[in-house]
N, C-alpha and C positions, 0 to 999 in steps of 0.2 A: 177507382174508377176502372173500366175496361175500355180498350179500344179495338174495335174490330177492324181487321185490315183485310183487303181482298188484292191478291196478285194475279194481274194478266199476261200470259205470254201466248201469243199467236201459235195456233196449231202448225208445226213445222213439216207435217205430213206430205201437205199438197206441195211444198218447195220442193221435197225430194222426187214426187210424182205428181207434176202439177197437171197432168191430163185426165188423169183418175180413169183409164179406160175400164169400163165394165162389161162382162160378160154374163150370159145366162147362168154358167156354173157358180156365178157370185151371189147368186140372189139367196141362197140360205146362208151364206157366211156370217160369221159373227160381226164382222166389220161393214156390213153392206148399209145396215141403217144408220150408223155415223156417217160415212160417205154421203148419203143420199141427204141426210139432213145439212151436211156441210154445203153441199152444193145448193140446196135450196135457200139457206141462209143466204149465201153469197149472191145468187140469183136474185133476191128479195132485196137484199142492200142495194145491188146494181140499178135495179128497176125503180127503186125509190129516187135515187139521184139521176139516172139515164136522162139526158136532154134537159135536164133542170136548168131553167135560165136564171144568171145573176149577171149584175151590173156592177161593173167597177169604174171608177174615175181617180184617173193618177197618171203617174209617169211611162211614158214609153218612148226609149230612147234607142240608140245604137250603142254597142259597147264594141271598143277597140282592145282585145286583150291579147295581151304581151305576157309570156312566163318566161323567168328570168332566173339564173342558177342561185342567185341571191341579190338582194335589192342593192340597186348602184349608191355609192357615195358620192357626195358632192363633185361635180366636173368628172365624173366616171364616162368612159363610153364601152357598152357593154354590148352583146348581141344577145336577141331573145332565143330561147329554147324551142318555143313555138309559139305561133301567133293565129288568132280568128277574127274575124270580124262577125258578131251575131245580137239579135235583139235583146235589149236589156230594160231597165226601169223596173221599179218594185210593182207596180201594177200590170205591166206587160209580162213580167215574169209569173206573177202569180195567177193571173188567167190564162197563161199558155199551160200552165201546170194543171190548173181545173181543167181546161179542154181535155188535156189527152186523158184523163182519168175518166172524163165521160160527160162533164157539164157542158152546158151552151152559153158560154160567156159573151157577154157586151161590154166593150170599153168606149168610155168618153175619155178623149185626151186631144192633143192638138199638136200637128208637125208643120211643116211649111213644104211646100211643092217644090222638094230638090231630091237628088239620089238618095240622100239617107232617110230622108220622110216616106219616100216610095218603098224602098227596102222595109223599112219597119212596117208599114202596111202589109206588104205583100209577106212576109215573115208570119205575123200574127194571124192573116188569112189562111194561111197554108197550114196553121195548127188549129184551125176551127174556131178563132177569136171572131167576132163579128166588129168590124171596125167602120161600119157604117154611121156610126155616130160621133165620129171625128171630126174635128174642125182642121181643114189643111189651108193654112194661110198661102195664097200666091207669093207672096215674098218673106224675106226672114231666113232663118235657120232651123233646122229642124235640131232638138237636144242630141246630145253625144255625151259618152264618158270613156276617159283613157282609164283601163285598168291593168295594174303592174301585178302578177302573181309571182309572190316570192318561192320558189321550188324548195330553199332550205327550210323557211320557218313556217311554210302552208298558210301564209296569209297574202292579202292582197291591199292594194291602195288604190282607191279610184279618185279622179279628178274629172269632175262633172262641168259640162258647158249646157247651160240652160236653154231651152228654145227661145228663139225670138220671132215676131213679138209674144209675148206672154198672152193666156188664156184668159179670158173676161168673161163673166158670167152671161153678159148680153149675147154671147156668140152662140148661146144654147138657148135656142126656141122653145116656148113653152110647148108646142107641138112634137119637136123633137124629145123634149123630156119626157111627154106622155108616152111617145112611141117606145124609148128607152125602157120606161118602168113598167110597159106593159106586159102581164104574165111574168113578172120578175119574182123570184122567191127569195132572194137576198141579194144586199147590195155591201160593197167593199170600196173601202176607200184607203189610200197610203198617205193621205195628207198633203200631197202635193195637190196644186192647182184648188186651194184651200176655199177661196172665194166661190167659185163654180160648184165644188163638193158641198158647201154649205146649204147652196139653193136646192141641189138634188137630195141632201138629207132632209132637208124641211118636207119635200113632197113626198119623200119615200116613208117617211116618220107619220105623214098626214094618213097614208095609205096602209099604215101598219105593217109594212115591210121590214124586217128585222135588218140591221145595220152591223157590220164588223168592221172596226178600225184596226189599222196597222199602226201602233204607237211605237214608231222607231227610235225618235226623240223629239225635245221639244220644239215645235214647229208654229209659224203662224196659222191660227186657227183651229189647233190641235183642240185647246179646252172647249171649242163651242161644238165641235165635232163628237166630242167625246159624250157631250150631253146628249146625242141621239143614239149612243152606241147601245147595241144588244150585247154584244161580244167583242172582246179587245185581246189581242196578240201584241205584244210588246218585247225589246230586247232587253237583256241582261239588266242593263243601267238604268233604264227608264222607270220602273216602279219606285224605286228610292229617290231618284232626282226628281220626279214628279209629286212625291208627297212627304217626303225629308224623313221617312220612317227609317228606325234603327235596323232593320232587316227586311230581306226579300218578302218573307211571308207576311210580317206586319204590313209593309207597303202594299201588298196585294188586297189585304183585308181593308187598309183605309181607302184603296180604289174604290172597292165596291160600297163601301159606307158613304162615299161622296158620290158614287154614280148608281143611284139605286133602280136605274132602267137595265143594268148590265147583268146579263145572266152568269158569264163567267169570264175571268179574266186568265191568259197564259202569259207566262215570261219563259223566253228560249234562252237555253244557256250552253249554246253550242254542244260540245262533247259531253257536258254534264246533264244532257237532256232538258228537262223542261218542268215546271210547275205549273197546276193550275188549281184556282180556287172557283170552286162551283157554288152559286147560291141557290138554298132551297126555299120555297116560299112554305114549306109546312114545318112546324114544331112540333106536332103531336107524338112524334115517336121519339123525342131527342130526350136522351137522361144523361149524357155526358157533356162536360163543359171542359175544355183544356187549353192551354196556352197555345196558341198557333206555332211557335218555334219549336216547342216541344212535339206537337205533333208532325211537324215536316222532319224533325230527328228521327223520330220512330218509324217513320215511312222511309228514310233512307237508308235505315239498319236493315229493312227487308229487302232492299233494292239489289239483286244481282249485280256482282263484280265483274267487268271486263266481258259484259254480255256480246255475242254476235247477233243478238236478236233483240230489238227493241221491244220493251213491255212497260206496262204502267203497274202501280201501286196506290191503292186509294184507301182512305179513312172510312169510316161508319159516318153517317150522318150525327153531327153533333153542334154544340154551340161553340164556336172557335172565339177565343179571346186574344186581342191585341194589347190593348191597353184600356185605361178605366171608360173610354169613349166608344172604343172599336171593338164590337161584337156581331158575330154573323152567324146563322145557322145555315149550315152546309157541308160540303165534303172537301178536301184538301186532295190532290192526286199528284202523284211525282210520276213523269214519263222519263225513262232512260233511253240514251241514244245507242246506236249501234257502235261498237269500237273498230272503226274502219281501219285495217291494216296501213301501215306507212306507205306500202308500196301501191294500194289502191287509191289513197287519197291525193287528189289532183288539185283541186281550186274548191274555197267555200264560197265563191261569188254567187250570191243568190239562194243560197242554203234557207235562210229565213222565208224568202219569198215562196219558195218550193213547200216549206212548213204549211204556212198559211194557203197556199192552193190547195194542200191536202186537206186544210181543216174546214175551207170550202165545201168541199166535197162531202166531208161527213157531218156536216151540219144538215147538207140538203140530203143525206142518206138517212139523216136520225140515228146517227151512231152514238152509243154512249162514250164518255171518256176513256172508259178502259178499250175499247177499240180505236177511237180516234187518235189519242196519243201516240200509240206505235205506229200508227199508220202513217201519221205525220212525219215522225222521227225517221221511218223507214224511205220515204218520198225524197225527204231531204237529204239522207244518205246516198241515196242512188244518184242526186245532181251533183254530190261532192266528188265523184268518180270521173267525170270529165271537166274540159274547161272550158269555163263560161258558165251563166246562171241557166242555159236552155238545154245545152247539147246532151246532157244526162239525165233530163227528166224523163221519168218512165210514164209509160203509158198503162191503163186500167188491166190490159191482158198481158202485161210484164210478169213472168214466173218468181221474180222476186216479191212481189206483192200479193201473190196468191194466198199466200197463208194468212195475210191482214185482212182479206176479205170475206175469208170462211166463219 
């Protein structure tokens, strides 16, 4: 049996010269046509996604970020090396990222009418996130998180305090939900506020609006929400924890077998990139059948080592086999991550949220996986170069992203 592999690496010429100045003397040059095509492709991608309305429901918080030389021991008293206060929360971060890339996000969440709540709203609005669907409680407290960033291990520890009183579905009126979903191209849930999220998911599904679920870990309401999912992005430990499969690829296959509406599932693996399993509705051209673990192994052998530019490697369309019960016609994709120099790596807080924000953009832009995965990896890498989840998030015009839109 023969497995066909494709390997996609963005064109880096635009990163070296992102402005591509064109002069009449270039009109007959050999490179003019390729430059023009690159510009047209980038413009078309941006046009497809530009101002696409997406709706999110989930957490929006204040993060108090303290970087320390090393994590303190019990009873230690240490000083921070740097400190910032900025917005956080999975949904808040992901939609901020999507807004900076060019989408038009709306967010349903809840804060209190306190200084922290007002700050949460101001920061989201400044980045282009529509907060008109927030519930603002006259009493209580807004959610906040203490984040300790360890400069030595490049890890972070989060201590979260939920908002009070919690959001309940009755606070979201049917007219407000109708307005929030009007014109929406894609809905996203981080599985916080799960009771309200289920109400939104039911109505979005009735309107045939696709839904992306962030499966970070097992939470109340997650299984019900996954039943509405069109796309799933999950953390490294989740697939096997949810399916009890013997490997990550088999776990992804089991997820798609259990969730027949899901088109693809992505598992993020930090510095090891990501793996995506994409379902196909067509079996007409399928000739190969292979064990999914073996397919992943062959793809990883083709992946570049220590690459400074994220890339993707894809299998051909085939029947993927997990065990006797789990088989699927589709493609497996491996996405590599940027090998960020230690001197540039500051904080991984919110890296997964940045990845999801870029995936939201890519879906709206109709990007294939070969373009989606490198873009999402690069956006996440940009975010890791600054303290906190949002300060390093790039905008669409950032020259570091230019080759990924070409």
